[in-house]
SEROKE-815388 format. One record per residue: residue in three letters; residue number from 1; x, y, z of N, C-alpha, C in turn. Coordinates in Angstrom, 2 decimals. Atoms other than C-alpha are relative to their C-alpha. Example, Ala and Ser with C-alpha at 12.3 -4.5 7.8 and 13.67 -1.06 7.14 Angstrom:
! residues 2
ala | 1 | 0.89 | -1.19 | 0.00 | 12.30 | -4.50 | 7.80 | 0.90 | 1.20 | 0.00
ser | 2 | -0.82 | -1.19 | -0.06 | 13.67 | -1.06 | 7.14 | -0.77 | 1.09 | 0.73
! end
This chain:
! residues 158
unk | 1 | -0.52 | -0.83 | -1.04 | 70.90 | -13.86 | -37.56 | 0.30 | -0.86 | 1.22
unk | 2 | -0.43 | 0.75 | -1.18 | 72.37 | -14.95 | -34.26 | -1.06 | 0.05 | 1.11
unk | 3 | 0.87 | 0.00 | -1.17 | 70.56 | -15.81 | -31.03 | 0.18 | 1.30 | 0.78
unk | 4 | -0.28 | -1.26 | -0.70 | 72.24 | -12.76 | -29.51 | -0.81 | 1.15 | -0.61
unk | 5 | 0.75 | -1.05 | 0.68 | 70.61 | -10.51 | -32.13 | -1.49 | -0.13 | 0.29
unk | 6 | 1.41 | 0.22 | -0.34 | 67.19 | -12.08 | -31.48 | -0.25 | 0.56 | 1.40
unk | 7 | 0.17 | -0.44 | -1.38 | 67.63 | -11.44 | -27.76 | 0.03 | 1.52 | 0.11
unk | 8 | -0.20 | -1.45 | -0.13 | 68.77 | -7.84 | -28.20 | -0.99 | 0.84 | -0.79
unk | 9 | 0.68 | -0.89 | 0.94 | 66.64 | -6.59 | -31.09 | -1.42 | -0.37 | -0.39
unk | 10 | 1.28 | 0.42 | 0.53 | 63.55 | -8.62 | -31.89 | -1.10 | 0.19 | 1.05
unk | 11 | 1.05 | -0.27 | -0.98 | 60.27 | -7.55 | -30.25 | -0.77 | -1.26 | 0.41
unk | 12 | 0.85 | 1.08 | -0.49 | 58.20 | -9.89 | -28.11 | -1.25 | -0.05 | -0.90
unk | 13 | 1.15 | 0.19 | 0.88 | 55.39 | -11.31 | -30.27 | 0.40 | -0.34 | -1.42
unk | 14 | -0.46 | 0.33 | 1.35 | 57.52 | -11.82 | -33.40 | 0.02 | -1.51 | -0.19
unk | 15 | -0.17 | 1.40 | 0.36 | 57.46 | -15.17 | -35.18 | 1.44 | -0.17 | -0.45
unk | 16 | -1.42 | 0.21 | 0.26 | 61.00 | -16.54 | -35.30 | 0.23 | -1.45 | -0.40
unk | 17 | -0.37 | 1.35 | 0.43 | 62.34 | -19.55 | -37.20 | 1.44 | -0.26 | 0.41
unk | 18 | -1.38 | 0.36 | -0.31 | 65.47 | -21.45 | -36.21 | 0.41 | -1.18 | -0.86
unk | 19 | -0.52 | 1.05 | 0.87 | 67.70 | -23.76 | -38.19 | 1.44 | -0.33 | 0.38
unk | 20 | -1.39 | 0.41 | -0.20 | 70.87 | -25.77 | -37.81 | 0.76 | -0.02 | -1.32
unk | 21 | -0.64 | -0.11 | 1.31 | 71.58 | -25.32 | -41.53 | 0.05 | -1.28 | -0.81
unk | 22 | -0.03 | 1.26 | 0.75 | 71.18 | -28.97 | -42.55 | -1.22 | -0.09 | -0.92
unk | 23 | 1.15 | 0.12 | 0.91 | 68.96 | -29.87 | -45.52 | -1.08 | -0.93 | 0.59
unk | 24 | 1.14 | 0.80 | -0.47 | 65.50 | -31.34 | -44.81 | 0.06 | -1.39 | -0.62
unk | 25 | 0.03 | 1.36 | 0.55 | 65.44 | -35.13 | -45.15 | -1.34 | -0.29 | -0.69
unk | 26 | 1.27 | 0.34 | 0.65 | 62.80 | -36.76 | -47.35 | -1.04 | -0.50 | 1.01
unk | 27 | 1.10 | 0.40 | -0.89 | 59.38 | -37.52 | -45.80 | 0.10 | -1.47 | 0.41
unk | 28 | -0.04 | 1.43 | -0.31 | 60.01 | -41.27 | -45.95 | 1.08 | -0.38 | 1.01
unk | 29 | -0.99 | 0.22 | -1.07 | 62.95 | -40.94 | -43.51 | -0.58 | 0.56 | 1.30
unk | 30 | 0.78 | -0.53 | -1.13 | 60.62 | -40.55 | -40.51 | 0.89 | 0.39 | 1.19
unk | 31 | -0.84 | -0.30 | -1.17 | 63.28 | -40.71 | -37.77 | 0.94 | 1.17 | -0.28
unk | 32 | -0.89 | -1.11 | 0.36 | 65.72 | -38.42 | -39.58 | -0.78 | 1.31 | -0.10
unk | 33 | 0.83 | -1.19 | 0.14 | 62.90 | -35.99 | -40.37 | -0.41 | 0.54 | 1.38
unk | 34 | 0.37 | -0.42 | -1.36 | 61.76 | -35.92 | -36.72 | 1.18 | 0.67 | 0.69
unk | 35 | -1.19 | -0.60 | -0.61 | 65.32 | -35.21 | -35.57 | 0.30 | 1.36 | -0.64
unk | 36 | -0.24 | -1.26 | 0.70 | 65.69 | -32.50 | -38.22 | -0.97 | 1.08 | 0.48
unk | 37 | 1.01 | -0.96 | -0.45 | 62.42 | -30.82 | -37.13 | 0.30 | 0.53 | 1.40
unk | 38 | -0.37 | -0.45 | -1.33 | 63.81 | -30.60 | -33.60 | 0.93 | 1.21 | -0.06
unk | 39 | -0.96 | -1.09 | 0.14 | 66.52 | -28.21 | -34.84 | -0.36 | 0.97 | -1.12
unk | 40 | 0.42 | -0.84 | 1.11 | 64.54 | -26.54 | -37.63 | -1.51 | 0.19 | 0.08
unk | 41 | 1.42 | -0.26 | -0.18 | 61.18 | -25.02 | -36.75 | -0.22 | 1.49 | 0.20
unk | 42 | 0.27 | -1.41 | -0.28 | 59.54 | -21.76 | -35.72 | -0.99 | 0.12 | 1.15
unk | 43 | 0.92 | -0.26 | -1.09 | 57.60 | -20.18 | -32.88 | -0.07 | 1.49 | 0.28
unk | 44 | 0.19 | -1.40 | -0.36 | 56.39 | -16.92 | -31.38 | 0.87 | 0.34 | 1.21
unk | 45 | -0.85 | -0.46 | -1.11 | 58.82 | -15.01 | -29.14 | -0.90 | 0.47 | 1.14
unk | 46 | 0.90 | -0.32 | -1.11 | 57.09 | -14.93 | -25.74 | 0.71 | 0.51 | 1.24
unk | 47 | -0.70 | -0.43 | -1.21 | 59.82 | -14.14 | -23.25 | 1.49 | 0.15 | -0.26
unk | 48 | -1.45 | -0.17 | -0.02 | 63.35 | -12.84 | -22.81 | 0.41 | 0.02 | 1.46
unk | 49 | -0.47 | 0.07 | -1.37 | 65.21 | -13.69 | -19.61 | 1.47 | 0.38 | 0.06
unk | 50 | -1.40 | -0.33 | -0.22 | 68.40 | -11.95 | -18.56 | 0.64 | -1.10 | 0.81
unk | 51 | -0.72 | 1.03 | -0.74 | 71.05 | -14.30 | -17.25 | 0.26 | 0.38 | 1.43
unk | 52 | -0.21 | -0.45 | -1.36 | 71.45 | -12.19 | -14.17 | 1.45 | 0.13 | 0.41
unk | 53 | -1.43 | -0.09 | -0.31 | 75.25 | -12.38 | -14.30 | 0.60 | 1.15 | -0.79
unk | 54 | -0.46 | -1.20 | 0.70 | 76.33 | -8.87 | -15.19 | 1.47 | -0.07 | -0.39
unk | 55 | -1.42 | 0.10 | 0.29 | 80.00 | -9.93 | -15.27 | 0.32 | -0.78 | -1.26
unk | 56 | -0.26 | 0.79 | 1.20 | 79.58 | -12.17 | -18.31 | -0.39 | 0.78 | -1.23
unk | 57 | 0.27 | -0.73 | 1.23 | 79.75 | -10.74 | -21.78 | -0.71 | -0.87 | -1.01
unk | 58 | 0.59 | 0.59 | 1.17 | 77.36 | -11.69 | -24.53 | -0.86 | -1.23 | 0.14
unk | 59 | 0.72 | 1.26 | 0.07 | 76.14 | -15.17 | -23.66 | -0.99 | -0.22 | 1.12
unk | 60 | 0.97 | 0.22 | -1.06 | 74.14 | -14.76 | -20.46 | -1.38 | 0.43 | -0.49
unk | 61 | 1.36 | -0.30 | 0.40 | 70.40 | -14.74 | -20.93 | -0.52 | -1.01 | -1.00
unk | 62 | 0.65 | 0.93 | 0.93 | 67.92 | -16.66 | -23.02 | -1.32 | 0.60 | -0.45
unk | 63 | 1.33 | -0.40 | 0.45 | 64.67 | -16.30 | -24.90 | -0.80 | -1.26 | -0.26
unk | 64 | 0.90 | 1.14 | 0.14 | 61.64 | -18.55 | -25.19 | -0.95 | 0.24 | -1.16
unk | 65 | 0.94 | -0.02 | 1.12 | 59.58 | -19.33 | -28.28 | -1.12 | -1.00 | 0.27
unk | 66 | 1.15 | 0.89 | -0.10 | 56.08 | -20.82 | -28.19 | -0.15 | -0.68 | -1.36
unk | 67 | -0.01 | 0.72 | 1.26 | 56.21 | -23.52 | -30.85 | -1.37 | -0.56 | -0.39
unk | 68 | 1.27 | 0.64 | 0.36 | 52.84 | -25.30 | -30.64 | -0.85 | -0.26 | 1.23
unk | 69 | 0.94 | 0.45 | -1.01 | 49.76 | -26.24 | -28.64 | -0.63 | -1.29 | -0.51
unk | 70 | 0.68 | 1.23 | 0.35 | 48.21 | -29.71 | -28.58 | -1.16 | -0.21 | 0.96
unk | 71 | 1.18 | 0.24 | -0.82 | 44.73 | -30.56 | -27.35 | -1.18 | -0.30 | -0.90
unk | 72 | 1.21 | 0.28 | 0.77 | 41.15 | -31.11 | -28.43 | -1.17 | 0.71 | 0.65
unk | 73 | 1.22 | -0.61 | -0.51 | 37.75 | -29.48 | -28.06 | 0.22 | 1.34 | 0.67
unk | 74 | -0.28 | -1.30 | -0.57 | 39.22 | -26.08 | -27.28 | 0.81 | -0.03 | 1.28
unk | 75 | -0.80 | 0.13 | -1.21 | 41.25 | -27.44 | -24.36 | 1.44 | -0.33 | -0.38
unk | 76 | -1.41 | 0.23 | 0.27 | 45.03 | -27.16 | -24.58 | 0.55 | -0.94 | 1.07
unk | 77 | -0.55 | 0.98 | -0.94 | 46.65 | -30.22 | -23.01 | 1.51 | 0.16 | 0.15
unk | 78 | -1.46 | -0.13 | -0.01 | 50.29 | -29.57 | -23.94 | 0.40 | 1.24 | -0.78
unk | 79 | -0.61 | -1.14 | 0.68 | 52.19 | -26.40 | -24.81 | 1.47 | -0.32 | -0.22
unk | 80 | -1.40 | 0.25 | 0.31 | 55.54 | -26.70 | -26.53 | 0.72 | 1.35 | -0.06
unk | 81 | -0.83 | -1.19 | -0.04 | 58.00 | -23.95 | -25.61 | 1.45 | -0.43 | -0.21
unk | 82 | -1.43 | 0.25 | 0.19 | 61.64 | -23.83 | -26.70 | 0.76 | 1.20 | 0.54
unk | 83 | -0.84 | -1.06 | -0.54 | 64.21 | -21.84 | -24.78 | 1.40 | -0.14 | -0.56
unk | 84 | -1.32 | -0.02 | 0.62 | 67.47 | -20.85 | -26.44 | 0.89 | 0.96 | 0.77
unk | 85 | -0.95 | -0.91 | -0.65 | 70.55 | -19.37 | -24.82 | 0.43 | 1.07 | -1.00
unk | 86 | -0.46 | -1.09 | 0.85 | 71.87 | -16.09 | -26.16 | 1.21 | -0.44 | -0.83
unk | 87 | -1.18 | 0.49 | 0.71 | 74.97 | -18.02 | -27.23 | -0.26 | -1.20 | -0.90
unk | 88 | 0.34 | 1.16 | 0.84 | 73.12 | -20.71 | -29.24 | 0.68 | 0.10 | -1.37
unk | 89 | -0.65 | 0.03 | 1.32 | 74.87 | -21.78 | -32.45 | -1.01 | -0.11 | -1.14
unk | 90 | 1.02 | 0.07 | 1.05 | 71.56 | -22.12 | -34.35 | -0.12 | 1.36 | -0.69
unk | 91 | 0.25 | -1.23 | 0.75 | 70.65 | -19.54 | -36.99 | -1.49 | 0.33 | 0.09
unk | 92 | 1.37 | -0.44 | -0.19 | 67.47 | -17.51 | -36.56 | -0.41 | 0.98 | -1.09
unk | 93 | 0.56 | -0.89 | 1.00 | 65.21 | -15.65 | -38.98 | -1.32 | 0.55 | 0.53
unk | 94 | 1.30 | -0.56 | -0.37 | 62.35 | -13.27 | -38.31 | -0.96 | -0.33 | -1.13
unk | 95 | 1.02 | 0.38 | 0.96 | 59.31 | -14.71 | -40.07 | -1.05 | 1.10 | -0.11
unk | 96 | 1.03 | -1.03 | -0.04 | 56.86 | -12.00 | -38.98 | 0.15 | 0.82 | 1.27
unk | 97 | -0.03 | -0.89 | -1.17 | 56.94 | -9.00 | -36.67 | -1.43 | 0.26 | 0.45
unk | 98 | 1.37 | -0.34 | -0.43 | 53.94 | -8.10 | -34.51 | -0.44 | 1.29 | -0.68
unk | 99 | 0.45 | -1.20 | 0.72 | 51.84 | -5.60 | -36.47 | -0.21 | 1.20 | 0.92
unk | 100 | 0.23 | -1.25 | -0.73 | 51.71 | -1.99 | -35.35 | -1.50 | 0.08 | 0.30
unk | 101 | 1.39 | -0.10 | -0.41 | 48.49 | -1.47 | -33.39 | -0.51 | -1.25 | 0.70
unk | 102 | 0.41 | 1.20 | -0.72 | 48.30 | -5.04 | -32.12 | 0.35 | 0.18 | 1.48
unk | 103 | -0.17 | -0.13 | -1.44 | 48.27 | -5.59 | -28.36 | 0.53 | -1.32 | 0.56
unk | 104 | -0.58 | 1.17 | -0.68 | 50.49 | -7.96 | -26.39 | -0.71 | -0.17 | 1.34
unk | 105 | 0.58 | 0.31 | -1.30 | 48.85 | -9.68 | -23.42 | 1.03 | -0.83 | 0.76
unk | 106 | -0.96 | 0.69 | -0.84 | 51.37 | -10.63 | -20.73 | -0.73 | -0.57 | 1.22
unk | 107 | 0.64 | 0.64 | -1.16 | 50.50 | -12.95 | -17.84 | 0.17 | 0.82 | 1.28
unk | 108 | -0.26 | -0.84 | -1.18 | 51.93 | -10.43 | -15.31 | 0.98 | 1.10 | -0.39
unk | 109 | -0.97 | -1.07 | 0.22 | 54.11 | -7.36 | -15.00 | 1.39 | -0.49 | 0.43
unk | 110 | -1.35 | 0.26 | -0.48 | 57.87 | -7.40 | -14.53 | 0.87 | -0.84 | -0.90
unk | 111 | -1.02 | 0.70 | 0.77 | 60.94 | -9.24 | -15.68 | -0.37 | -1.44 | -0.36
unk | 112 | 0.36 | 1.40 | 0.25 | 59.32 | -12.68 | -15.53 | -1.30 | -0.13 | -0.79
unk | 113 | 1.24 | 0.01 | 0.78 | 56.31 | -11.73 | -17.67 | 0.17 | -0.85 | -1.26
unk | 114 | 0.00 | 0.85 | 1.19 | 55.39 | -14.07 | -20.51 | -1.20 | 0.37 | -0.87
unk | 115 | 1.08 | -0.29 | 0.94 | 53.34 | -13.28 | -23.61 | -0.94 | -1.20 | -0.05
unk | 116 | 0.98 | 1.09 | 0.07 | 50.13 | -15.32 | -23.49 | -0.93 | 0.16 | -1.20
unk | 117 | 0.86 | -0.22 | 1.16 | 48.31 | -13.73 | -26.44 | 0.44 | 1.27 | -0.72
unk | 118 | -0.24 | -1.19 | 0.81 | 48.87 | -11.30 | -29.29 | -1.31 | 0.31 | -0.72
unk | 119 | 1.31 | -0.37 | 0.54 | 45.59 | -9.55 | -30.13 | 0.16 | 1.04 | -1.11
unk | 120 | -0.11 | -0.98 | 1.10 | 44.94 | -7.52 | -33.30 | -0.24 | 1.44 | 0.43
unk | 121 | 0.27 | -1.35 | -0.51 | 43.71 | -4.53 | -31.24 | -0.45 | -0.10 | 1.46
unk | 122 | 0.32 | -0.05 | -1.42 | 42.78 | -3.42 | -27.72 | -1.29 | -0.69 | 0.38
unk | 123 | 1.29 | 0.62 | -0.31 | 39.14 | -4.54 | -27.81 | 0.10 | -1.52 | -0.05
unk | 124 | -0.18 | 1.45 | 0.11 | 40.17 | -8.02 | -28.95 | 0.81 | -0.54 | 1.19
unk | 125 | -0.80 | 0.41 | -1.17 | 42.74 | -8.19 | -26.13 | -0.89 | -0.07 | 1.24
unk | 126 | 0.91 | 0.00 | -1.15 | 40.08 | -7.24 | -23.56 | -0.97 | -1.18 | -0.08
unk | 127 | 0.92 | 1.14 | 0.18 | 37.67 | -9.83 | -24.99 | 0.71 | -1.31 | 0.32
unk | 128 | -0.77 | 1.23 | -0.26 | 40.37 | -12.53 | -24.93 | 0.21 | -0.16 | 1.51
unk | 129 | -0.21 | 0.06 | -1.45 | 41.15 | -11.67 | -21.30 | -1.27 | -0.41 | 0.75
unk | 130 | 1.26 | 0.35 | -0.67 | 37.48 | -11.94 | -20.33 | -0.30 | -1.50 | -0.14
unk | 131 | 0.23 | 1.42 | 0.23 | 37.47 | -15.47 | -21.75 | 1.05 | -0.90 | 0.66
unk | 132 | -1.12 | 0.83 | -0.47 | 40.83 | -16.66 | -20.35 | 0.47 | 0.31 | 1.41
unk | 133 | -0.24 | -0.29 | -1.40 | 41.13 | -14.95 | -16.98 | 1.42 | -0.01 | 0.51
unk | 134 | -1.31 | -0.23 | -0.61 | 44.63 | -13.75 | -16.21 | -0.16 | 1.22 | 0.90
unk | 135 | 0.32 | -1.12 | -0.88 | 43.96 | -11.60 | -13.12 | 1.09 | 1.06 | 0.11
unk | 136 | -1.10 | -0.96 | -0.11 | 47.40 | -9.93 | -13.17 | 0.55 | 0.38 | -1.38
unk | 137 | -0.43 | -0.26 | 1.37 | 47.56 | -9.49 | -16.95 | 0.38 | 1.46 | -0.22
unk | 138 | -0.45 | -1.33 | 0.39 | 49.33 | -6.50 | -18.47 | -0.12 | 0.08 | -1.52
unk | 139 | 0.13 | -0.21 | 1.44 | 48.49 | -5.12 | -21.91 | 1.04 | 1.00 | -0.46
unk | 140 | -1.02 | -0.89 | 0.56 | 51.12 | -3.48 | -24.10 | -0.21 | 0.13 | -1.49
unk | 141 | 0.20 | -0.26 | 1.43 | 50.55 | -1.86 | -27.48 | 1.31 | -0.20 | -0.76
unk | 142 | -1.14 | 0.04 | 0.91 | 52.87 | -2.60 | -30.38 | 0.01 | 1.34 | -0.71
unk | 143 | -0.05 | -1.37 | 0.51 | 54.01 | 0.85 | -31.45 | 0.76 | 0.11 | -1.32
unk | 144 | -0.71 | -0.29 | 1.25 | 55.24 | 2.35 | -34.70 | 1.49 | 0.20 | 0.26
unk | 145 | -1.42 | -0.21 | -0.33 | 58.51 | 3.19 | -32.89 | 0.79 | -1.29 | -0.14
unk | 146 | -0.71 | 1.28 | 0.14 | 59.40 | -0.52 | -32.84 | 0.34 | -0.27 | -1.45
unk | 147 | -0.23 | 0.21 | 1.43 | 59.00 | -0.81 | -36.62 | 0.99 | 1.02 | -0.53
unk | 148 | -0.93 | -1.05 | 0.46 | 60.80 | 2.51 | -37.16 | 1.42 | -0.31 | 0.44
unk | 149 | -1.32 | 0.37 | -0.50 | 63.71 | 1.29 | -35.04 | 0.65 | -1.05 | -0.87
unk | 150 | -0.54 | 1.04 | 0.87 | 64.09 | -1.74 | -37.30 | 0.53 | 0.59 | -1.30
unk | 151 | -0.42 | -0.62 | 1.26 | 64.31 | 0.44 | -40.42 | 1.26 | 0.83 | 0.21
unk | 152 | -1.15 | -0.84 | -0.28 | 66.77 | 2.89 | -38.86 | 1.25 | -0.83 | 0.19
unk | 153 | -1.16 | 0.84 | -0.27 | 69.04 | 0.08 | -37.73 | 0.32 | -0.94 | -1.15
unk | 154 | -0.31 | 0.80 | 1.17 | 68.89 | -1.60 | -41.14 | -0.55 | -1.41 | 0.05
unk | 155 | 0.57 | 1.34 | -0.10 | 66.90 | -4.65 | -40.04 | -1.44 | 0.06 | -0.49
unk | 156 | 1.39 | 0.09 | 0.45 | 63.71 | -5.57 | -41.87 | -0.43 | -1.45 | 0.10
unk | 157 | 0.51 | 1.36 | -0.09 | 61.48 | -8.60 | -41.59 | 0.25 | -0.73 | -1.32
unk | 158 | -0.25 | 0.82 | 1.19 | 62.26 | -11.43 | -43.96 | -1.28 | -0.37 | -0.67
! end
């Protein structure tokens, strides 16, 4: 599917893969494989940002995927986020949708909110918050309406 479709239809918290369509090089081609992985990976959808230019059709706006965390001893030193424009030429696939009943934890309310955690249920979200301290956090349930909307519109998870 296109980046535009991801932006318009895929719920925050979904796992999304992206690809440039090229075949994976063999493991022994380390440099080629590293370059390929840059354009062929996956991450969790954590944010959608409108472009703010209402006069432009289709390509304004972007979305951000959380690809990985690096650290040791429970301390995250580096977070890898990838931001794609709505007009990106890469191809995207939904790997997994957030399960109905899970709870999204956003760092704050509003248009600039970013998903910081996807909990399996409300109690787990509250526990996670007590351990990680986001004072302006907002919790949002994943509802059955989101899944029903996907079926009605003919889109199902891959």
